[in-house]
C-alpha distance (Angstrom), angle and dihedral (degrees) to the residues before:
residue distance angle dihedral
X1 . . .
X2 3.78 . .
X3 3.82 109.8 .
X4 3.80 115.0 -120.5
X5 3.81 97.1 -112.8
X6 3.83 89.6 54.8
X7 3.81 94.6 52.1
X8 3.81 96.7 41.8
X9 3.80 130.2 59.1
X10 3.79 128.6 -173.6
X11 3.78 108.8 -138.7
X12 3.81 101.6 175.7
X13 3.78 142.0 -9.0
X14 3.79 135.7 -155.6
X15 3.76 105.5 -169.1
X16 3.81 105.9 -51.5
X17 3.84 91.2 -23.4
X18 3.80 110.9 107.4
X19 3.79 136.1 -153.8
X20 3.77 111.3 -161.2
X21 3.79 149.4 151.1
X22 3.81 124.5 -124.6
X23 3.80 115.5 -162.3
X24 3.80 120.2 -148.6
X25 3.80 135.7 167.8
X26 3.82 90.4 -96.9
X27 3.78 99.7 43.8
X28 3.77 145.8 -55.8
X29 3.80 120.1 -68.9
X30 3.79 116.1 -145.5
X31 3.80 108.4 -141.7
X32 2.94 145.9 -105.2
X33 3.80 85.5 49.5
X34 3.79 138.7 167.8
X35 3.80 118.5 -140.4
X36 3.79 118.5 -144.1
X37 3.80 110.0 -133.0
X38 3.81 114.9 -120.2
X39 3.79 98.5 176.3
X40 3.79 98.5 179.6
X41 3.78 98.8 27.4
X42 3.79 97.2 -72.3
X43 3.79 136.0 68.3
X44 3.79 102.3 -117.3
X45 3.84 113.6 -96.5
X46 3.83 94.1 -0.5
X47 3.80 136.4 93.0
X48 3.82 127.0 -154.1
X49 3.82 92.3 -92.0
X50 3.82 89.1 57.4
X51 3.79 90.4 49.1
X52 3.78 92.5 50.4
X53 3.81 90.7 47.9
X54 3.81 93.0 55.9
X55 3.82 92.2 46.5
X56 3.80 101.7 -105.8
X57 3.80 112.0 172.3
X58 3.80 100.3 -178.4
X59 3.80 138.4 7.7
X60 3.78 131.2 -154.0
X61 3.81 125.9 -129.9
X62 3.79 126.9 -162.2
X63 3.79 115.0 -120.7
X64 3.81 94.8 -161.8
X65 3.81 95.6 52.0
X66 3.82 96.4 40.8
X67 3.81 90.9 48.7
X68 3.80 90.9 54.8
X69 3.80 95.2 40.3
X70 3.00 127.8 52.1
X71 3.82 89.2 -10.8
X72 3.79 129.5 -115.2
X73 3.81 93.5 -110.1
X74 3.80 91.2 55.4
X75 3.81 89.5 50.4
X76 3.82 89.8 48.5
X77 3.81 92.3 50.4
X78 3.81 90.5 49.9
X79 3.80 92.0 56.4
X80 3.81 102.1 -85.0
X81 3.77 131.6 -73.9
X82 3.80 94.6 -60.1
X83 3.80 92.8 58.8
X84 3.79 92.4 37.0
X85 3.81 96.0 56.3
X86 3.82 99.6 26.0
X87 3.81 95.6 -120.7
X88 3.80 112.3 132.4
X89 3.81 99.3 -175.8
X90 3.80 126.6 87.7
X91 3.81 119.7 -58.5
X92 3.79 127.4 -159.3
X93 3.79 118.8 -162.1
X94 3.78 122.2 -159.9
X95 3.79 121.4 -137.1
X96 3.79 100.7 -120.4
X97 3.81 91.0 -105.4
X98 3.79 94.2 126.1
X99 3.80 91.0 48.9
X100 3.81 87.2 52.6
X101 3.80 87.2 56.0
X102 3.80 95.1 45.8
X103 3.83 94.9 44.8
X104 3.80 93.8 55.9
X105 3.80 93.9 139.0
X106 3.82 94.0 57.7
X107 3.80 104.4 37.2
X108 3.80 140.1 75.3
X109 3.80 124.0 -155.9
X110 3.81 122.6 -149.6
X111 3.78 138.5 153.8
X112 3.79 87.9 -89.1
X113 3.79 93.4 58.5
X114 3.79 137.8 -95.2
X115 3.78 123.0 -35.4
X116 3.78 112.0 -162.2
X117 3.78 143.2 165.5
X118 3.78 117.7 -118.2
X119 3.79 113.1 -110.9
X120 3.82 86.5 -143.3
X121 3.79 102.9 57.7
X122 3.80 108.2 -9.5
X123 3.82 93.9 -109.0
X124 3.81 116.9 153.1
X125 3.80 122.3 -112.4
X126 3.80 138.5 172.0
X127 3.79 124.6 -142.4
X128 3.79 108.4 -163.5
X129 3.81 119.9 175.7
X130 3.79 89.4 -106.1
X131 3.80 92.8 48.1
X132 3.80 92.3 51.0
X133 3.82 91.4 53.2
X134 3.80 90.7 47.3
X135 3.82 92.1 51.1
X136 3.80 92.0 50.7
X137 3.80 91.3 47.4
X138 3.80 89.3 52.0
X139 3.79 89.8 50.2
X140 3.81 89.1 53.1
X141 3.80 97.1 -127.6
X142 3.79 118.7 178.4
X143 3.81 91.2 -149.0
X144 3.80 120.8 31.4
X145 3.80 129.5 -169.5
X146 3.79 128.4 -140.6
X147 3.79 121.2 -118.0
X148 3.80 110.2 -96.6
X149 3.78 139.0 162.0
X150 3.79 114.5 -113.8
X151 3.81 108.1 -147.7
X152 3.78 115.8 -152.2
X153 3.78 126.6 -125.4
X154 3.78 111.4 -82.7
X155 3.82 96.9 30.0
X156 3.79 110.7 147.0
X157 3.77 122.2 -108.7
X158 3.80 96.4 -110.2
X159 3.79 93.8 54.9
X160 3.81 92.8 42.1
X161 3.79 91.2 52.4
X162 3.80 93.2 50.6
X163 3.78 90.1 46.0
X164 3.81 96.1 53.1
X165 3.80 90.4 49.5
X166 3.80 89.2 52.6
X167 3.80 90.1 47.8
X168 3.82 89.2 53.0
X169 3.80 92.6 51.2
X170 3.79 91.0 47.4
X171 3.81 89.6 49.7
X172 3.81 91.0 57.1
X173 3.79 90.6 50.7
X174 3.80 91.9 48.9
X175 3.80 90.6 50.9
X176 3.80 91.8 49.2
X177 3.82 91.1 50.6
X178 3.80 90.5 48.4
X179 3.80 94.1 49.1
X180 3.80 90.2 49.5
X181 3.81 89.0 64.1
X182 3.83 107.8 35.0
X183 3.79 108.8 -167.6
X184 3.80 107.3 149.9
X185 3.79 95.2 -96.5
X186 3.80 119.9 132.9
X187 3.80 123.0 -122.0
X188 3.81 122.8 -158.3
X189 3.79 127.0 -158.6
X190 3.81 121.7 -141.3
X191 3.81 127.4 -135.0
X192 3.80 116.3 -145.7
X193 3.82 131.7 166.4
X194 3.79 103.5 135.5
X195 3.79 117.0 -128.9
X196 3.80 97.1 -34.0
X197 3.83 108.7 107.2
X198 3.80 95.0 -153.2
X199 3.81 91.5 50.2
X200 3.78 90.5 49.6
X201 3.80 88.4 53.0
X202 3.80 91.4 48.8
X203 3.79 92.9 48.8
X204 3.81 91.4 47.4
X205 3.79 89.9 52.5
X206 3.80 92.7 49.7
X207 3.79 95.4 47.3
X208 3.81 98.3 40.9
X209 3.81 90.2 50.6
X210 3.80 85.8 68.4
X211 3.84 118.8 79.1
X212 3.79 99.4 -114.8
X213 3.80 122.0 157.1
X214 3.80 91.3 -124.1
X215 3.78 141.6 -4.8
X216 3.78 130.7 -125.8
X217 3.78 134.2 -162.1
X218 3.78 111.5 -137.2
X219 3.78 133.9 176.2
X220 3.81 97.6 56.2
X221 3.81 126.3 115.7
X222 3.81 89.5 37.0
X223 3.81 100.0 125.6
X224 3.80 103.9 -53.4
X225 3.79 125.3 122.7
X226 3.79 121.1 -93.7
X227 3.81 89.6 -109.8
X228 3.81 92.9 52.6
X229 3.78 91.7 47.2
X230 3.78 93.3 50.7
X231 3.80 93.1 46.2
X232 3.81 92.5 52.7
X233 3.79 91.3 45.8
X234 3.81 90.9 50.9
X235 3.81 88.4 52.3
X236 3.82 95.9 46.2
X237 3.81 106.3 37.7
X238 3.84 95.7 69.4
X239 3.82 89.0 54.1
X240 3.81 91.0 67.8
X241 3.82 121.2 88.5
X242 3.79 113.4 -90.0
X243 3.81 93.3 -142.2
X244 3.81 96.4 55.9
X245 3.81 132.0 69.5
X246 3.81 115.4 -93.5
X247 3.79 120.5 -148.0
X248 3.82 124.9 -164.6
X249 3.78 106.6 -158.4
X250 3.79 123.4 -139.4
X251 3.81 101.8 -10.9
X252 3.77 110.8 127.8
X253 3.81 121.7 154.8
X254 3.84 109.4 115.2
X255 3.84 96.3 -118.4
X256 3.81 90.9 46.0
X257 3.80 92.3 51.6
X258 3.80 92.2 50.5
X259 3.79 91.0 45.3
X260 3.81 87.6 54.1
X261 3.82 91.5 48.0
X262 3.80 87.3 53.3
X263 3.82 87.7 54.5
X264 3.80 92.4 53.1
X265 3.81 105.3 -94.0
X266 3.82 120.5 144.8
X267 3.82 111.6 -172.6
X268 3.80 131.5 44.8
X269 3.78 139.1 177.7
X270 3.77 134.8 179.0
X271 3.81 139.4 152.2
X272 3.80 89.6 -133.1
X273 3.84 101.0 101.5
X274 3.81 94.7 44.2
X275 3.81 96.8 39.2
X276 3.78 92.8 46.5
X277 3.81 89.7 48.4
X278 3.79 88.9 59.4
X279 3.80 89.4 48.2
X280 3.80 93.5 51.5
X281 3.83 97.2 -107.1
X282 3.78 110.4 130.8
X283 3.80 131.8 -174.3
X284 3.79 119.7 -132.2
X285 3.78 139.5 166.0
X286 3.82 86.0 -98.5
X287 3.82 95.0 51.1
X288 3.79 134.2 -95.8
X289 3.80 120.1 -17.5
X290 3.79 124.7 -161.6
X291 3.79 100.0 -149.3
X292 3.82 91.5 -161.8
X293 3.80 92.5 70.6
X294 3.81 117.9 115.2
X295 3.81 91.8 -127.9
X296 3.81 89.1 75.8
X297 3.81 95.0 53.0
X298 3.81 93.9 105.6
X299 3.82 100.1 13.4
X300 3.83 108.2 136.5
X301 3.80 95.3 -170.9
X302 3.80 123.9 107.0
X303 3.77 114.7 -102.6
X304 3.80 91.2 -106.8
X305 3.83 119.5 5.2
X306 3.82 88.6 -159.6
X307 3.82 92.7 58.6
X308 3.79 125.1 85.1
X309 3.81 98.6 -166.0
X310 3.80 122.9 129.1
X311 3.82 92.7 -101.1
X312 3.80 94.6 50.8
X313 3.81 95.0 43.6
X314 3.77 95.6 51.6
X315 3.80 113.2 24.7
X316 3.80 140.3 53.5
X317 3.76 129.3 -129.4
X318 3.80 87.4 -113.0
X319 3.80 91.5 57.4
X320 3.81 93.3 46.1
X321 3.79 89.5 50.9
X322 3.81 91.1 48.7
X323 3.80 91.8 50.7
X324 3.78 92.7 48.5
X325 3.81 96.0 47.6
X326 3.81 89.6 45.6
X327 3.81 89.8 52.3
X328 3.77 90.8 -126.5
X329 3.80 112.2 169.4
X330 3.80 89.6 -132.0
X331 3.81 88.1 69.4
X332 3.79 91.6 65.8
X333 3.80 92.9 48.6
X334 3.81 96.0 47.8
X335 3.80 94.0 42.9
X336 3.80 91.5 48.6
X337 3.80 92.5 47.3
X338 3.78 89.3 53.9
X339 3.81 98.3 45.2
X340 3.80 92.8 48.6
X341 3.79 91.1 45.4
X342 3.81 88.6 52.9
X343 3.81 92.9 50.7
X344 3.79 95.0 44.2
X345 3.80 92.4 47.4
X346 3.81 88.9 50.7
X347 3.81 88.8 55.4
X348 3.82 91.5 46.8
X349 3.80 89.8 52.9
X350 3.80 89.8 47.3
X351 3.80 90.9 55.3
X352 3.80 91.3 49.6
X353 3.80 92.2 46.3
X354 3.81 92.1 52.3
X355 3.81 90.5 50.0
X356 3.81 90.1 52.4
X357 3.82 96.5 41.7
X358 3.80 92.0 -115.5
X359 3.78 102.3 110.7
X360 3.80 97.0 119.3
X361 3.79 90.6 59.3
X362 3.80 91.9 52.3
X363 3.79 92.1 47.1
X364 3.82 91.1 50.6
X365 3.81 90.7 50.4
X366 3.79 94.2 55.3
X367 3.80 92.5 41.3
X368 3.81 89.6 56.4
X369 3.81 92.6 49.5
X370 3.82 95.1 45.8
X371 3.78 102.1 41.6
X372 3.79 107.8 172.0
X373 3.78 125.9 147.8
X374 3.79 96.0 176.4
X375 3.82 129.4 93.1
X376 3.79 112.4 -42.3
X377 3.77 122.7 -112.1
X378 3.75 117.4 -117.3
X379 3.82 153.8 137.8
């Protein structure tokens, strides 16, 4: 295993905001970075050429879904996830912990791991810490995540405390399984602790005492308000090692991402840009646009004049609206290209702003465009 400080370099800072480089077997990721979510081995509606065109550095695969279909051993035998899906850049795979949280009605948690029923056919399966590492190794991920339990917003203190202790024990088992098969992949630990500041601190201490390659904050964007999420992030982020990459899991609204960058986080993922693209909600330099609205029926302008993506260079708002209302498959591709291009350009500008010591100005600009005091978007 490559220790975190050896795979990650800090290149610049602007207050707590960090500009770094994370080296993996399939390339170096310039941070802060947003990871496009490819749940089942592909970012919905896009192929690898599309991802390269919008500037994607890394994509995220879902361990739970790929284990059930097509199966991690099939992926392994076909050359690993990179060969299977045609993406040659870095890939991070999650551990299935969030699916454990979301499938509460059909799973049982024990010291051994998580027993669950497949949402596809009802068959029974067990995710142990060792099994989760083995699946991710078979998939060929560059960055793997430990098995953890994601505790939902509102969980009582007693349960949250027991859960974080279980997560810590599972983390040790994941690390042991990883070290038993050294292969150059990176393994990240996950801090839990719910919305109890002292439990967050305890979990951070337990996880950062272990020699992971990076450290993630989980259990946010699970039903809390934006204010509560940001307060807990502000409390937890400084508890992570400064010389290792820091990953905020599942938080994805533009102002929330930049707020997290300001607090020192490096990596982000969320289904928000791709899911909203399929729902007709698009991100622009002027704010969100609902392309279904009648006002765009005969609008000849590009979706966002400030964007240089394929959709904005070649098509009008009127055409994008027509495609969407006609349920043409091209609508999903063009909308997704644009939303990901918007997110990835935001991260590029964040990196430049940190290098120049102007990050606060960039953050204020996006906060003004995306004013939203309601529940945050995530996962």
